[in-house]
TIKOLLO-42194 format. One record per residue (C-alpha): residue in one letter; chain; x, y, z. Coordinates in Angstrom, 2 decimals, always signed. Layout:
<nodes>
 res chain    east   north      up
   a     A       X       Y       Z
...
</nodes>
This chain:
<nodes>
 res chain    east   north      up
   m     A   +0.00   +0.00   +0.00
   t     A   +1.39   +3.38   -1.04
   t     A   +2.30   +5.63   +1.88
   p     A   +0.43   +8.98   +1.87
   p     A   +2.71  +11.88   +0.80
   e     A   +2.79  +13.70   +4.16
   a     A   +3.44  +10.50   +6.10
   w     A   +6.11   +9.45   +3.61
   l     A   +7.88  +12.83   +3.89
   a     A   +8.06  +12.57   +7.69
   a     A   +9.22   +8.95   +7.59
   n     A  +11.81   +9.74   +4.90
   q     A  +13.21  +12.53   +7.08
   a     A  +13.46  +10.15  +10.02
   a     A  +15.16   +7.53   +7.85
   l     A  +17.71  +10.06   +6.59
   v     A  +18.51  +11.25  +10.13
   a     A  +18.93   +7.62  +11.22
   a     A  +21.21   +6.86   +8.24
   l     A  +23.41   +9.86   +9.05
   r     A  +24.05   +8.78  +12.66
   p     A  +26.50   +5.92  +12.03
   v     A  +28.44   +8.05   +9.55
   y     A  +28.75  +10.83  +12.12
   a     A  +29.78   +8.31  +14.74
   a     A  +32.55   +6.96  +12.48
   l     A  +33.88  +10.49  +11.96
   c     A  +33.88  +11.09  +15.72
   r     A  +35.84   +7.95  +16.35
   h     A  +38.37   +8.90  +13.65
   a     A  +38.75  +12.40  +15.16
   g     A  +39.11  +11.00  +18.68
   k     A  +35.82  +12.47  +19.83
   p     A  +33.07  +10.76  +21.82
   a     A  +30.70   +9.00  +19.42
   p     A  +26.91   +9.11  +19.98
   l     A  +25.01   +5.88  +20.31
   d     A  +23.70   +4.50  +17.01
   a     A  +19.94   +4.27  +16.58
   e     A  +18.00   +2.23  +14.12
   a     A  +15.41   +3.83  +11.84
   s     A  +11.88   +2.63  +12.42
   g     A   +9.15   +2.08   +9.91
   i     A  +11.45   +2.03   +6.88
   a     A  +10.31   -1.38   +5.72
   q     A   +6.71   -0.18   +5.69
   l     A   +7.40   +2.80   +3.41
   d     A   +6.18   +2.61   -0.19
   p     A   +8.09   +3.94   -2.00
   p     A  +11.15   +3.30   +0.20
   p     A  +13.13   +6.19   +1.72
   a     A  +15.17   +8.19   -0.79
   i     A  +18.53   +7.02   +0.55
   e     A  +17.50   +3.38   +0.16
   a     A  +16.10   +4.00   -3.34
   l     A  +19.31   +5.76   -4.40
   t     A  +21.42   +2.91   -3.02
   t     A  +19.44   +0.41   -5.08
   q     A  +19.10   +2.50   -8.27
   f     A  +22.82   +3.17   -8.55
   a     A  +24.10   -0.05   -6.97
   l     A  +26.09   +1.76   -4.29
   s     A  +28.41   -0.23   -2.11
   p     A  +28.09   +0.33   +1.69
   f     A  +31.15   +2.56   +1.56
   e     A  +29.83   +4.61   -1.39
   r     A  +26.51   +5.00   +0.43
   a     A  +28.38   +6.27   +3.49
   v     A  +30.40   +8.76   +1.36
   l     A  +27.15  +10.13   -0.08
   l     A  +25.69  +10.49   +3.42
   l     A  +28.88  +12.16   +4.63
   c     A  +28.56  +14.83   +1.93
   a     A  +24.84  +15.21   +2.65
   g     A  +25.53  +15.59   +6.37
   v     A  +27.91  +18.50   +5.76
   e     A  +25.07  +20.32   +3.99
   l     A  +22.28  +19.37   +6.39
   e     A  +23.80  +19.34   +9.88
   g     A  +26.31  +21.83  +11.31
   r     A  +27.95  +19.19  +13.50
   f     A  +29.22  +17.36  +10.38
   a     A  +31.23  +20.40   +9.29
   e     A  +32.69  +20.69  +12.78
   i     A  +33.71  +17.06  +13.01
   c     A  +35.23  +17.18   +9.49
   a     A  +37.37  +20.17  +10.54
   a     A  +38.40  +18.31  +13.68
   a     A  +39.26  +15.18  +11.71
   h     A  +41.33  +17.24   +9.25
   g     A  +42.99  +19.08  +12.14
   d     A  +42.28  +22.35  +10.35
   p     A  +39.24  +24.57  +11.16
   r     A  +39.26  +25.85   +7.59
   r     A  +38.77  +22.35   +6.14
   s     A  +35.20  +21.80   +7.27
   f     A  +34.32  +19.69   +4.24
   a     A  +34.37  +16.08   +3.18
   t     A  +37.14  +14.55   +1.09
   f     A  +37.78  +11.12   -0.32
   g     A  +40.85  +10.91   +1.92
   l     A  +38.76  +11.52   +5.03
   a     A  +36.17   +8.97   +3.88
   l     A  +38.82   +6.31   +3.23
   a     A  +40.33   +6.88   +6.65
   a     A  +37.16   +7.19   +8.71
   l     A  +34.38   +5.11   +7.17
   p     A  +34.05   +1.33   +7.35
   d     A  +34.34   -1.00   +4.32
   a     A  +36.43   +1.58   +2.46
   h     A  +37.67   +0.68   -1.03
   w     A  +39.77   +2.73   -3.42
   s     A  +37.67   +1.87   -6.48
   a     A  +34.90   +4.12   -5.14
   l     A  +37.05   +7.05   -6.29
   s     A  +37.03   +5.87   -9.90
   r     A  +35.22   +7.90  -12.57
   d     A  +33.51   +4.69  -13.65
   r     A  +31.97   +4.03  -10.25
   p     A  +28.53   +5.46   -9.39
   l     A  +29.56   +8.38   -7.18
   r     A  +31.47  +10.12   -9.97
   r     A  +29.92   +8.51  -13.04
   w     A  +26.45   +9.71  -12.08
   r     A  +27.75  +12.91  -10.46
   l     A  +26.16  +12.07   -7.14
   v     A  +29.06  +13.97   -5.62
   e     A  +31.24  +16.61   -7.22
   m     A  +34.91  +17.37   -6.64
   a     A  +36.06  +20.94   -6.29
   p     A  +39.57  +21.80   -7.54
   g     A  +42.17  +20.41   -5.15
   d     A  +45.78  +19.35   -4.93
   t     A  +45.08  +15.63   -5.14
   l     A  +42.18  +13.26   -5.71
   t     A  +41.97  +12.50   -2.00
   s     A  +42.32  +16.07   -0.74
   a     A  +39.90  +17.86   -3.09
   p     A  +36.69  +19.07   -1.37
   l     A  +33.65  +16.90   -2.02
   r     A  +30.09  +18.24   -2.33
   i     A  +26.87  +16.38   -2.86
   d     A  +25.06  +17.31   -6.06
   e     A  +22.21  +19.75   -5.37
   r     A  +19.64  +17.59   -7.18
   i     A  +20.65  +14.55   -5.11
   l     A  +20.58  +16.50   -1.85
   h     A  +17.03  +17.69   -2.52
   l     A  +16.00  +14.17   -3.42
   l     A  +17.39  +12.77   -0.15
   a     A  +15.47  +15.43   +1.77
   g     A  +12.26  +14.58   -0.07
   v     A  +12.10  +17.95   -1.83
   q     A  +10.83  +18.14   -5.43
   s     A  +13.36  +19.75   -7.79
   s     A  +14.90  +19.40  -11.23
   d     A  +18.37  +19.17  -12.71
   e     A  +19.33  +22.64  -13.91
   r     A  +21.68  +21.09  -16.47
   l     A  +18.64  +19.59  -18.20
   d     A  +16.34  +22.60  -17.84
   g     A  +15.26  +23.97  -21.20
   v     A  +16.74  +21.02  -23.08
   i     A  +14.79  +18.06  -21.74
   v     A  +11.38  +19.21  -20.56
   p     A   +8.43  +17.43  -18.96
   i     A   +5.46  +16.62  -21.19
   p     A   +2.02  +17.38  -19.70
   l     A   -0.06  +14.25  -19.44
   p     A   -3.13  +14.38  -21.71
   a     A   -6.50  +14.41  -19.97
   s     A   -7.75  +11.90  -22.54
   v     A   -6.75  +10.47  -25.89
   p     A   -8.97   +9.39  -28.79
   a     A   -9.30   +5.72  -29.64
   w     A   -6.91   +5.65  -32.62
   v     A   -4.19   +7.37  -30.55
   g     A   -4.90   +5.17  -27.53
   d     A   -4.44   +1.97  -29.54
   a     A   -1.05   +3.15  -30.80
   s     A   -0.08   +4.27  -27.30
   g     A   -0.83   +0.85  -25.88
   s     A   +1.23   -0.84  -28.57
   a     A   +4.12   +1.56  -27.97
   a     A   +3.99   +1.00  -24.20
   r     A   +4.18   -2.76  -24.69
   a     A   +7.00   -2.29  -27.19
   l     A   +8.98   -0.22  -24.68
   a     A   +9.04   -3.25  -22.41
   a     A   +9.72   -5.72  -25.21
   s     A  +12.38   -3.92  -27.25
   d     A  +15.06   -3.08  -24.70
   g     A  +13.56   +0.37  -24.35
   r     A  +13.64   +1.51  -28.02
   v     A  +10.46   +2.42  -29.92
   l     A   +9.95   +4.45  -33.11
   l     A   +6.53   +6.11  -33.18
   t     A   +5.41   +7.41  -36.57
   g     A   +2.29   +9.08  -37.93
   r     A   +1.24  +11.98  -40.15
   s     A   -0.09  +14.25  -37.42
   a     A   +2.55  +15.82  -35.18
   a     A   -0.05  +16.58  -32.50
   d     A   -1.34  +13.00  -32.45
   r     A   +2.24  +11.70  -32.24
   a     A   +2.86  +13.95  -29.23
   l     A   -0.32  +12.69  -27.55
   a     A   +0.55   +9.07  -28.26
   a     A   +4.12   +9.48  -27.00
   a     A   +3.03  +11.00  -23.67
   e     A   +0.35   +8.37  -23.19
   a     A   +2.68   +5.49  -24.13
   l     A   +5.27   +6.56  -21.56
   r     A   +2.55   +6.98  -18.94
   l     A   +1.18   +3.49  -19.65
   a     A   +4.72   +2.15  -19.30
   g     A   +4.83   +3.64  -15.78
   l     A   +7.22   +6.44  -16.75
   l     A   +7.02  +10.20  -16.37
   p     A   +7.16  +11.58  -19.94
   f     A   +9.88  +14.03  -20.99
   l     A  +10.68  +15.56  -24.37
   l     A  +13.99  +16.22  -26.13
   r     A  +14.12  +17.69  -29.64
   a     A  +16.75  +15.96  -31.74
   a     A  +17.88  +19.36  -32.98
   d     A  +18.91  +20.24  -29.40
   i     A  +21.27  +17.28  -29.00
   p     A  +24.83  +18.68  -28.78
   v     A  +27.06  +18.10  -31.77
   a     A  +30.24  +18.00  -29.65
   a     A  +30.85  +14.45  -28.40
   a     A  +31.82  +15.51  -24.85
   e     A  +28.71  +17.66  -24.41
   r     A  +26.55  +14.90  -25.90
   e     A  +28.03  +12.37  -23.48
   l     A  +27.34  +14.68  -20.53
   l     A  +23.71  +15.22  -21.59
   a     A  +23.18  +11.48  -22.05
   r     A  +24.64  +10.71  -18.63
   q     A  +22.64  +13.43  -16.90
   w     A  +19.44  +12.16  -18.46
   c     A  +20.14   +8.53  -17.56
   r     A  +20.64   +9.67  -13.97
   e     A  +17.41  +11.68  -13.97
   a     A  +15.48   +8.80  -15.53
   r     A  +16.60   +6.54  -12.68
   l     A  +15.85   +9.15  -10.03
   v     A  +12.25   +9.80  -11.02
   k     A  +11.46   +6.75  -13.18
   a     A  +11.13   +8.81  -16.34
   g     A  +10.94   +8.02  -20.04
   l     A  +12.28  +10.13  -22.87
   c     A  +10.56  +11.07  -26.12
   v     A  +12.98  +12.36  -28.78
   r     A  +11.25  +14.35  -31.51
   v     A  +12.87  +14.20  -34.95
   c     A  +11.94  +16.86  -37.51
   d     A  +14.70  +16.49  -40.08
   p     A  +16.40  +13.35  -41.46
   a     A  +19.72  +15.21  -41.15
   e     A  +19.42  +14.87  -37.36
   a     A  +19.76  +11.07  -37.55
   r     A  +23.53  +10.82  -37.13
   i     A  +23.66  +12.88  -33.95
   l     A  +20.55  +11.14  -32.63
   l     A  +22.01   +7.66  -33.09
   a     A  +25.25   +8.72  -31.41
   f     A  +23.22  +10.05  -28.48
   l     A  +21.10   +6.90  -28.21
   d     A  +24.27   +4.78  -28.10
   r     A  +24.99   +6.38  -24.70
   i     A  +21.48   +5.86  -23.31
   d     A  +20.59   +2.77  -21.27
   v     A  +17.04   +3.75  -20.24
   p     A  +13.76   +3.62  -22.23
   v     A  +13.56   +5.98  -25.22
   l     A  +10.72   +6.62  -27.63
   v     A  +11.63   +8.33  -30.91
   e     A   +8.77  +10.26  -32.50
   a     A   +8.91  +11.28  -36.17
   e     A   +6.94  +11.58  -39.36
   e     A   +7.51   +8.53  -41.54
   a     A   +9.47  +10.56  -44.09
   t     A  +11.84  +11.95  -41.45
   s     A  +12.30   +8.79  -39.36
   p     A  +16.02   +8.15  -38.82
   e     A  +17.62   +5.40  -40.86
   g     A  +19.64   +2.86  -38.94
   l     A  +17.58   +3.13  -35.74
   a     A  +17.18   -0.28  -34.12
   a     A  +13.71   +0.01  -32.62
   l     A  +10.27   -1.51  -32.78
   r     A   +8.02   +0.58  -35.02
   v     A   +4.54   +1.68  -34.06
   a     A   +2.48   +3.69  -36.56
   i     A   -0.43   +5.93  -35.59
   p     A   -3.17   +5.59  -38.19
   s     A   -4.88   +8.65  -39.58
   p     A   -8.34   +8.92  -38.03
   s     A  -11.40   +8.27  -40.13
   a     A  -14.02  +10.97  -40.61
   a     A  -16.27   +9.12  -38.13
   e     A  -13.52   +9.13  -35.50
   r     A  -12.89  +12.85  -36.01
   r     A  -16.62  +13.42  -35.75
   d     A  -16.65  +11.68  -32.36
   v     A  -13.94  +14.05  -31.08
   w     A  -15.94  +17.03  -32.36
   a     A  -19.07  +15.76  -30.63
   d     A  -17.17  +15.11  -27.41
   s     A  -15.70  +18.64  -27.53
   i     A  -19.00  +20.45  -27.99
   g     A  -21.31  +18.01  -26.23
   g     A  -23.57  +15.35  -27.71
   p     A  -26.83  +17.34  -27.44
   v     A  -25.39  +20.33  -29.31
   a     A  -23.89  +18.04  -31.96
   a     A  -27.26  +16.35  -32.47
   r     A  -28.88  +19.70  -33.23
   m     A  -26.52  +20.39  -36.11
   n     A  -28.44  +18.16  -38.54
   g     A  -25.49  +16.18  -39.83
   v     A  -23.32  +19.21  -40.61
   l     A  -20.75  +17.94  -38.13
   d     A  -20.27  +14.85  -40.32
   a     A  -19.41  +17.08  -43.28
   v     A  -17.06  +19.23  -41.17
   a     A  -15.23  +16.18  -39.82
   d     A  -14.86  +14.74  -43.31
   q     A  -13.76  +17.92  -45.06
   f     A  -11.21  +19.16  -42.54
   s     A   -8.68  +16.54  -41.45
   l     A   -7.78  +18.15  -38.14
   d     A   -5.78  +16.49  -35.38
   t     A   -7.18  +15.92  -31.91
   p     A   -5.89  +19.06  -30.10
   t     A   -7.03  +21.25  -32.99
   i     A  -10.50  +19.73  -33.01
   r     A  -10.76  +20.33  -29.28
   s     A   -9.62  +23.93  -29.73
   a     A  -12.17  +24.41  -32.49
   g     A  -14.84  +22.78  -30.33
   a     A  -14.00  +25.15  -27.49
   a     A  -14.38  +28.12  -29.87
   l     A  -17.75  +26.76  -30.98
   g     A  -18.77  +26.42  -27.33
   l     A  -18.37  +30.19  -26.87
   l     A  -21.28  +30.82  -29.22
   d     A  -24.87  +31.24  -28.11
   p     A  -25.92  +27.80  -26.82
   d     A  -29.49  +28.52  -27.84
   a     A  -28.60  +29.19  -31.48
   d     A  -30.43  +27.02  -33.99
   g     A  -28.71  +23.99  -35.48
   a     A  -28.16  +25.57  -38.90
   a     A  -26.33  +28.55  -37.37
   l     A  -24.17  +26.22  -35.27
   g     A  -23.41  +24.15  -38.34
   r     A  -22.29  +27.19  -40.32
   a     A  -20.14  +28.31  -37.40
   a     A  -18.56  +24.85  -37.08
   w     A  -17.71  +24.86  -40.79
   r     A  -16.22  +28.37  -40.56
   i     A  -14.15  +27.53  -37.46
   g     A  -12.96  +24.21  -38.89
   r     A  -11.98  +25.91  -42.15
   a     A  -10.03  +28.62  -40.29
   h     A   -8.11  +26.05  -38.23
   a     A   -7.43  +23.80  -41.23
   r     A   -5.85  +26.47  -43.42
   r     A   -2.93  +27.18  -41.08
   s     A   -0.63  +24.55  -42.54
   m     A   -1.02  +26.00  -46.04
   e     A   -0.65  +29.70  -45.27
   q     A   +3.15  +29.65  -45.54
   l     A   +3.32  +27.59  -48.73
   a     A   +0.78  +29.12  -51.09
   r     A   -1.27  +32.25  -51.69
   r     A   -4.81  +32.08  -50.42
   v     A   -7.33  +33.61  -52.78
   e     A  -10.45  +35.06  -51.19
   p     A  -13.20  +33.71  -53.48
   k     A  -15.75  +36.39  -54.41
   a     A  -16.92  +35.36  -57.88
   d     A  -20.17  +33.43  -58.23
   w     A  -21.89  +31.67  -61.11
   d     A  -23.33  +34.95  -62.42
   s     A  -19.79  +36.33  -62.74
   l     A  -18.69  +33.48  -64.97
   v     A  -19.33  +33.83  -68.72
   l     A  -18.78  +30.47  -70.42
   p     A  -20.59  +28.25  -72.91
   e     A  -23.25  +26.00  -71.36
   a     A  -21.19  +22.82  -71.77
   q     A  -18.26  +24.19  -69.75
   t     A  -20.55  +25.60  -67.08
   a     A  -22.28  +22.22  -66.78
   t     A  -18.91  +20.49  -66.30
   l     A  -17.95  +22.95  -63.56
   r     A  -21.24  +22.25  -61.78
   q     A  -20.47  +18.53  -62.03
   i     A  -17.10  +19.15  -60.36
   a     A  -18.89  +20.96  -57.53
   s     A  -21.30  +18.05  -57.09
   h     A  -18.39  +15.58  -56.95
   v     A  -16.85  +17.58  -54.08
   r     A  -20.16  +17.88  -52.21
   q     A  -21.11  +14.22  -52.55
   r     A  -17.69  +12.67  -51.99
   v     A  -18.58  +11.32  -48.56
   t     A  -21.82   +9.77  -49.79
   v     A  -20.26   +8.03  -52.80
   h     A  -16.88   +7.09  -51.33
   e     A  -17.84   +6.18  -47.77
   r     A  -21.55   +5.43  -47.52
   w     A  -21.90   +3.82  -50.95
   g     A  -18.63   +1.92  -50.59
   f     A  -16.52   +3.14  -53.52
   a     A  -13.54   +3.86  -51.23
   a     A  -13.67   +0.33  -49.85
   k     A  -13.91   -1.24  -53.32
   y     A  -11.35   +0.90  -55.18
   s     A   -7.97   +2.09  -53.97
   r     A   -7.14   +4.26  -57.00
   g     A   -8.77   +7.05  -58.91
   l     A  -10.64   +8.50  -55.93
   g     A   -8.91  +11.88  -56.03
   l     A  -10.76  +14.73  -57.71
   t     A   -8.54  +16.26  -60.39
   a     A   -9.29  +18.81  -63.09
   l     A   -7.42  +20.54  -65.90
   f     A   -8.51  +24.02  -66.93
   a     A   -7.11  +24.82  -70.39
   g     A   -7.37  +28.07  -72.27
   a     A   -5.70  +31.32  -73.17
   s     A   -4.86  +33.88  -70.50
   g     A   -7.87  +35.83  -69.27
   t     A  -10.48  +33.29  -70.36
   g     A  -11.69  +32.63  -66.82
   k     A   -9.68  +29.69  -65.49
   t     A   -8.83  +31.29  -62.13
   m     A  -12.31  +32.81  -61.86
   a     A  -13.84  +29.36  -62.36
   a     A  -11.74  +28.05  -59.46
   e     A  -12.98  +30.99  -57.37
   v     A  -16.57  +30.19  -58.28
   l     A  -16.10  +26.58  -57.13
   a     A  -14.48  +27.70  -53.86
   h     A  -17.24  +30.25  -53.24
   t     A  -19.97  +27.72  -54.01
   l     A  -18.44  +25.01  -51.81
   d     A  -17.41  +27.42  -49.02
   l     A  -13.80  +26.21  -49.17
   d     A  -10.42  +27.91  -49.17
   l     A   -8.68  +28.35  -52.50
   f     A   -4.88  +28.26  -52.58
   q     A   -3.08  +29.34  -55.74
   i     A   +0.25  +27.59  -56.23
   d     A   +2.84  +28.63  -58.78
   l     A   +3.84  +25.29  -60.24
   a     A   +6.73  +26.89  -62.12
   g     A   +8.16  +27.98  -58.77
   l     A   +8.08  +24.40  -57.47
   v     A   +9.98  +22.91  -60.40
   s     A  +13.69  +22.58  -59.66
   k     A  +16.59  +21.66  -61.91
   y     A  +18.00  +19.52  -59.10
   i     A  +16.95  +15.89  -59.16
   g     A  +14.44  +15.06  -56.45
   e     A  +13.84  +18.65  -55.33
   t     A  +10.63  +19.08  -57.33
   e     A   +9.10  +16.05  -55.63
   k     A  +10.14  +17.40  -52.22
   n     A   +8.52  +20.75  -52.98
   l     A   +5.31  +19.06  -54.14
   k     A   +5.30  +16.81  -51.08
   r     A   +5.45  +19.78  -48.74
   v     A   +2.46  +21.35  -50.46
   f     A   +0.29  +18.22  -50.51
   d     A   +1.21  +17.19  -46.95
   a     A   +0.16  +20.61  -45.70
   a     A   -2.97  +20.59  -47.86
   e     A   -4.21  +17.25  -46.50
   d     A   -5.43  +18.91  -43.32
   s     A   -7.13  +21.82  -45.06
   g     A   -9.42  +20.11  -47.54
   a     A   -8.86  +23.24  -49.65
   i     A   -9.08  +23.62  -53.40
   l     A   -5.57  +23.66  -54.86
   l     A   -5.00  +25.66  -58.04
   f     A   -1.68  +24.84  -59.72
   d     A   -0.85  +27.57  -62.22
   e     A   +1.39  +27.09  -65.24
   a     A   +1.05  +23.32  -65.59
   d     A   +3.06  +23.53  -68.80
   a     A   +6.14  +24.14  -66.60
   l     A   +6.03  +20.48  -65.66
   f     A   +3.82  +18.70  -68.19
   g     A   +4.79  +18.15  -71.78
   k     A   +4.99  +15.51  -74.46
   r     A   +7.56  +13.50  -72.58
   s     A   +6.30   +9.95  -72.80
   e     A   +9.15   +9.25  -75.22
   v     A  +12.30   +9.21  -73.10
   k     A  +15.27  +10.53  -75.06
   d     A  +17.62  +11.40  -72.20
   s     A  +17.89  +11.46  -68.41
   h     A  +16.16  +14.84  -68.22
   d     A  +13.06  +13.42  -69.91
   r     A  +13.10  +10.43  -67.56
   y     A  +13.23  +12.59  -64.45
   a     A  +10.62  +14.97  -65.88
   n     A   +8.32  +11.98  -66.34
   l     A   +8.96  +10.96  -62.74
   e     A   +8.05  +14.46  -61.54
   v     A   +4.81  +14.47  -63.54
   s     A   +3.92  +10.99  -62.29
   y     A   +4.56  +12.06  -58.71
   l     A   +2.33  +15.12  -59.10
   l     A   -0.50  +13.06  -60.62
   q     A   -0.09  +10.42  -57.92
   r     A   -0.45  +13.02  -55.16
   m     A   -3.38  +14.68  -56.95
   e     A   -5.15  +11.34  -57.28
   a     A   -4.62  +10.64  -53.57
   y     A   -5.60  +14.14  -52.42
   r     A   -8.88  +14.27  -50.49
   g     A   -9.87  +17.63  -51.93
   l     A  -10.07  +19.16  -55.40
   a     A   -6.79  +19.79  -57.25
   i     A   -6.89  +21.92  -60.40
   l     A   -4.17  +22.40  -63.00
   t     A   -4.24  +25.32  -65.42
   t     A   -2.50  +25.57  -68.76
   n     A   -2.42  +27.92  -71.71
   m     A   -1.28  +25.11  -74.00
   r     A   -3.31  +21.96  -73.75
   h     A   -1.63  +20.62  -76.88
   a     A   +1.67  +20.53  -74.95
   i     A   +0.34  +17.99  -72.47
   d     A   +0.77  +14.36  -73.34
   a     A   -2.41  +12.34  -73.80
   a     A   -1.10   +9.69  -71.38
   f     A   -1.13  +12.28  -68.62
   l     A   -4.54  +13.65  -69.60
   r     A   -6.12  +10.20  -69.14
   r     A   -5.29  +10.36  -65.42
   i     A   -7.22  +13.62  -64.91
   r     A  -10.94  +13.25  -64.16
   f     A  -12.19  +16.53  -65.64
   v     A  -10.80  +18.58  -68.51
   v     A  -12.48  +21.96  -69.09
   e     A  -11.69  +24.03  -72.19
   f     A  -12.01  +27.78  -71.69
   p     A  -12.61  +29.16  -75.19
   f     A  -11.90  +32.68  -76.26
   p     A  -15.19  +34.55  -75.78
   d     A  -17.21  +35.47  -78.86
   v     A  -18.91  +38.85  -79.32
   a     A  -22.04  +37.85  -77.44
   e     A  -20.04  +36.49  -74.51
   r     A  -17.85  +39.58  -74.44
   a     A  -20.98  +41.72  -74.28
   r     A  -22.14  +39.74  -71.24
   i     A  -18.76  +40.26  -69.60
   w     A  -18.91  +44.03  -70.25
   q     A  -22.44  +44.21  -68.85
   g     A  -21.28  +42.80  -65.53
   v     A  -17.75  +44.14  -65.29
   f     A  -18.50  +47.32  -63.29
   p     A  -19.62  +47.06  -59.62
   p     A  -23.12  +48.48  -58.96
   d     A  -21.70  +51.56  -57.20
   t     A  -19.51  +52.60  -60.15
   p     A  -21.01  +55.62  -61.95
   t     A  -21.13  +55.17  -65.73
   a     A  -22.48  +57.29  -68.56
   a     A  -23.46  +56.47  -72.15
   l     A  -21.56  +53.20  -72.35
   d     A  -22.17  +51.35  -75.64
   i     A  -21.91  +47.64  -74.81
   s     A  -22.21  +46.54  -78.44
   r     A  -19.23  +48.66  -79.43
   l     A  -17.21  +47.58  -76.37
   a     A  -17.85  +43.94  -77.28
   r     A  -16.03  +44.47  -80.58
   l     A  -12.73  +44.55  -78.67
   g     A  -11.12  +41.19  -79.33
   v     A   -9.93  +40.52  -75.78
   a     A  -10.74  +37.94  -73.13
   g     A  -12.46  +38.56  -69.81
   g     A   -9.28  +39.17  -67.86
   i     A   -8.25  +41.99  -70.19
   i     A  -11.77  +43.41  -70.09
   r     A  -11.53  +43.66  -66.30
   n     A   -8.14  +45.38  -66.56
   i     A   -9.51  +47.94  -69.01
   a     A  -12.60  +48.58  -66.87
   m     A  -10.56  +49.16  -63.71
   h     A   -8.07  +51.44  -65.49
   a     A  -10.95  +53.46  -66.94
   a     A  -12.52  +53.74  -63.48
   f     A   -9.34  +55.33  -62.11
   l     A   -9.24  +57.78  -65.01
   a     A  -12.88  +58.72  -64.40
   a     A  -12.38  +59.11  -60.67
   d     A   -9.40  +61.38  -61.27
   a     A  -11.59  +63.50  -63.56
   a     A  -14.34  +63.55  -60.89
   g     A  -16.94  +62.13  -63.24
   p     A  -18.58  +58.88  -64.36
   v     A  -16.87  +56.28  -66.53
   r     A  -17.36  +57.18  -70.19
   m     A  -16.38  +55.63  -73.50
   a     A  -13.44  +58.05  -73.74
   h     A  -12.01  +56.69  -70.49
   l     A  -12.41  +53.14  -71.78
   l     A  -10.70  +54.07  -75.06
   a     A   -7.71  +55.49  -73.19
   a     A   -7.57  +52.45  -70.95
   a     A   -7.83  +50.08  -73.93
   r     A   -4.93  +51.81  -75.67
   t     A   -2.77  +51.41  -72.55
   e     A   -3.67  +47.74  -72.20
   y     A   -3.04  +46.98  -75.88
   a     A   +0.33  +48.74  -75.68
   k     A   +1.22  +46.54  -72.74
   l     A   +0.25  +43.48  -74.78
   e     A   +2.14  +44.84  -77.80
   k     A   -1.00  +44.53  -79.91
   p     A   -2.32  +47.09  -82.40
   l     A   -5.67  +48.67  -81.55
   g     A   -7.48  +49.05  -84.91
   r     A  -10.04  +51.68  -85.85
   a     A  -12.53  +48.94  -86.67
   e     A  -12.63  +47.95  -83.00
   t     A  -13.00  +51.47  -81.60
   a     A  -14.96  +53.30  -84.27
   g     A  -17.49  +55.67  -82.69
   w     A  -16.06  +55.44  -79.15
   e     A  -15.07  +59.08  -78.92
</nodes>
């Protein structure tokens, strides 16, 4: 039965006082002073855990003499009479400290090997030697951490502070994390204390690591592999200090790896560790050459994420949301702490709000949390265009609406109707938007994002392509890994930078280019959301690649009627206009993007003239735009504008 803390503290103090008595008596006898009668400690056998001095003796396999040396140094710090008797034994009032020479002369069962750096007192820095003339005459002091431990006082090792830090124990873990934690805990016992824990979510790995160490009966601590010293001597010192701390408090270490380049230093550090260690890393960054049992944390299903959402906001509130929570959990692949944070934010809303309002708020909060991983890698486009803004032939518009329906009904078809269980390939939603600049490719992506209430991230594919072998794939991997959580629409501009008619391999460059294209298509096909490629030159893309894309939408150059529709809607309702002739404006042979540029330029000219937008402003703007494009502006296009 475990002794209550207050009772244990009192009994530990009594045990320490009792253990100090025979050491003091031995010093008195050596100094020729009257020795007090020894007294046995009472109640020690009944303590659980045992007194600190007994635990230390067992943990570090101290001999009786080494135990007495440790108590001698502790006595000098704790009791004034020890300093006095040391000075008397040395025959010098200034030498009121312990030394190995005094211990060898005064204490029973003395042995010279206790002074060795390989024996526990010095190996584990239980005592420290101040500078002195000789090994036996140098002042000895008990380590501060050890002194506090003997006295039953909670403390930490300042040499580990800020490098190895305690991990807060999670209040609860979801089922998929708990299963991995249990496996890791069993592996810690079965693998000589070495486990590699992998998984896509860093937050779930952290939860699983803390829980695994707890289940193994260890206090969890964290060390980042990047903080391991490069210098061998400093690395050895850190390893030894941690091994001591792990024995003192029965602790387990989690080492977090973020970069494969950290592997060499990590392995050198682990070679010096003889206590349980759990290495936590993403699969792609897991260190090669690590001898450890592997435990992988699976990615949670949408149903499992939904359960965490419901637990965070409460079952009754979740039930009122009319199934929206299912869609939120499926669309945004958030980890457990993020879902709980989002649930807490949702809990701050009016609890009496109707289910539809709560559902919209849950979607908005989930979307805001999910986008964080993408913010540093791509430009987020705020979607404002709607279907009325898009001027396209009916066939193209119908295809875009089909794409939207595929995104909306993905859960129904893939999960409820069983397509995901039956087929492992071709489930990703991919599209190619082909057409000349300004024909509406980016606007169409905006329309889809606006309709589906999803984030749209525009990615410059040309900027991801590298001349160095393997770097393009790494760049693409970073983007798709970050995007997995967001469920966002990905718009890859300039697909021609990577795609081309390269199925015929003529040299190594063609072979690696094919590998890069295949990798991109593979990640697009596996992506949970919608991935869109844009190109100005569909003819430059090999047919073999096109077959792997689910939707191909051609954006034709607008005819006169379509240009008239674009001109009719190009100005915002609050823009003042006067005597604009749409039929004449539609004669300009430009696409929608150029039309918008001309309209905005004309608006600035009109505002500067403090009047409405007129045909003259549009003529001036058109001339500027055509000059930029290095195109001639003929009289046939602008006749009657002035």
